[in-house]
N, C-alpha and C positions, 0 to 999 in steps of 0.2 A: 504493500500500500504506500502510495506517495505521500510524503510529508509536506504539509502546506506551511509556509512561513507565517508565524503568528506575530502580529504587530499591535496587540491589544493590551499590553502590559502598561500599568500606570507607574511611570517613572517618578522617583522622589524629586522634590523641587531642587535639592542641592545637586542632583545628578543633571537635571535639565539645565541648570545654571552654568555648569561646567562645559557643556557641549560646545558653544560658540568659541570659547577660549581655546579648547583642545583642537578644534577644527582649524582655527586660524594659525595656531602655532605649527600644527602638523603640515598644513599646506605650504607654509613659509619654508619649513625644513625641506619639504619635497621639491620645492623650486630650485634648491641648490644641491640636492643629494639623491635625486631620483635615479633609478636604474633605467637603462635603455635596452629595449627588446624590439625585434622586428614586428611582432604582432601588436605592438602599441602604436605603430605608425598610423597617422590619420587615413581615413578612407578604406580601412580594411573591410572586405565583404563579409557577409554572414558565414560563408564557407570558410574563409581564412580565419575568422575568430573561432569557429567551432573546431577546426583542425588544431589550432594552437592549444585550446583547452583540453582536448583529448590527449594530445602529446604531453601536456603538463601533469596529467594525472599520475601520481606516484613516480615522478621524475623531476630532477632538478632543472631549473630554468636554463642554466648555462648549456646543458646538453641539448635542450630543445632549440635554443638559438642557433646551434651549429647545424641542426638537421632541417629546420623549418624552411629556409629559403630554397634548398634543393628539392624538398618535397613539393613545394608549391610550383616550382619550375617544371617538375615532371608531371604533377597532377594539379593543374590550375583550377579545376572545378570538380563538382561531383560527377559530372559526365565522364571526365577523364579518369577519376578515381574508380568508377564502376567498371571500367575496362582494364584495371590494373591486374597484371599477372601476380598471383599470390606470392611467388618466390621473390619477385622484384620488390613488391611492397614490403615484405618482411626484411629484405636486405637493407633498404633505405632507412627502416625504423630500428635496426639493430643497435645503434649507439644509445638509444633511449632505454634499453632493457625492456623486458616483457613484450618483445617485438611481435611475437605470434598473437598475443592477446590484443595488442593495439591494431595489428593488421586485421584481425577478425572484427574488431569494433568498427574500423573504417569501412570494411566491406558491407557490414550491416547498415551503417549510416547511409552509405551510397545507395543501397537498395531501397531504404525507406524514403530517402529524398527523391529518388527517381519515381517512386510511386506517387509522390506529391507534385510531379511535374517539374522537379528541379528546384523547388522553392524551400528554403529553410523556414520552419514555422516562426511566427512572430508573437505567439502567446506562450505563457508558462506551461499551461496544460499540454499543449501540443509538443513543446520542446521536450518536456519530461517523459513523453512517450517514446522518444528516440533512444537508441542503444547508448548506454553509458552517460546519459544526460540526466543529472540530478538537479537539486536545488541550486547548488553553486554555479554549475555550468550554465544553467538556464538564466540565472541572474546576470552572468557576464555577457551573454548574448543580448539579452534585453537592454542592458545598460549601454554596452559598447556600440551596438548596431542601431538600436531604436531610441536611445537617449532616455530610457525609463530609469529613474533614480533608484535602482535596486542595489542593496548592499551585497558585497561579496563575502558572505559569512562562511568562514571556515575556522579551523583550530587556531590559525595565526591571528586573524582578526579578533577572535574570542579572547586570546591571550592578552593582546594589547588593551582591549576595552575593559577586561576584568581587572587588569593591573591598575589602570588609571581610574576607573569609575567604581569598582567594587565587584565582588564575585557574583556569579550566576548560580542558579539552583540545579538546573537540569544537566545531566551528564552529556547528552547528545546535543551538539550545537544546532542541529536541524530542528529540534523541538523546543528550544528555549525562548519563550516569549519576551523575557527581559532583554536577552541578547539581540533578538531581531528588532524589537522596538527601538532600542538604543542605537544599534548600527544604522537603522534607517534615518534617525535624527542626525547622526554624524555625517552621513553622505548626501542628505537631501540638498537640493539647490542646483544651480546651473553648472557647477563644476563637480558633479557627482562622480564622474569617472575618475577625475584626478584625485578626489578624496579617497576613493577606493584604492587606487594605486598607491597613494601616500601611506595608507594603513599597511598594505602588503609590503611595501619597501621598508617601512619603519620596523615591521616585525622581523624582517630578514636581516637588517643591518644594525639595528640598535636594540629593540625590545625582543631580543632573542630568547628562545626557550631556555637555553642554558647560558649562564654567564652574560646576562643582559648588560649593555654598556650604559649604565645609569649615569656615569659621569659625562656622557655625551648627549644625554636626553634633553630635548628642547621643551618637554612638558613635565619635567620632574618636580617643579615647584608645587604643582597641585596633584601629583600622582599619589594615589592611595598606596601603591606598592612601595614606592620610594620613601614615603613619609610615615608608613605604618609602623606601629610599635613592635610588630612581630618580625621585623627585618633588622636584626642587630648588625648584620653585615653592612648595612647602609649608614651606620652611625657616623662614620668618618666623612662620608660624602654629604650627609645632612648638615654636618657642622660647617661645611664650606659655603652653604647657601647664604 
């Protein structure tokens, strides 16, 4: 059964108050520290966005960046992908790992899109009926291609928002109404895509899962994790503020 993003959580006033400050600081940081990837280039088609997101599943972005241009040159659209020889498709995907699985996913996607006349769906319900397209991938397509301010909720965004704003209750990020309501507030607006990318890059470069670089954090002044009493390792850094 597909999980629907829930956005009906009533956020505490102090959390709501922190959102604009967090967003401004993070976007300012992103302006000078963002990562550059070919799938972030303006004008990417729905096909190109979907290809990137399938490749990125359980794979590091640096590996995808090396494969992505050659893949698009060989298979520029779903029509070309539907004609791909299985062996050739697996060979080009080998640097990503799980190449047989990814090749299978791409073949199934090509078949499904062909049945739709070559058009990538433009609604969440339809997108999530496609092979290997869940909440996160559907949100990326809807935001990147159609400009709908959907948050890219995954464990990385969850980590950043929990550390700054406070913990969530649900284990699965797909089910947590607090997380989805908060993330939507963080990314809403005309620069929604940049706000999503800012959170993703920040989670990878600064607010890392292990050994976060709190000394380099542009939002540490109001961060619950940095300023919390349960973080004695941060005492020296807090003293520097």
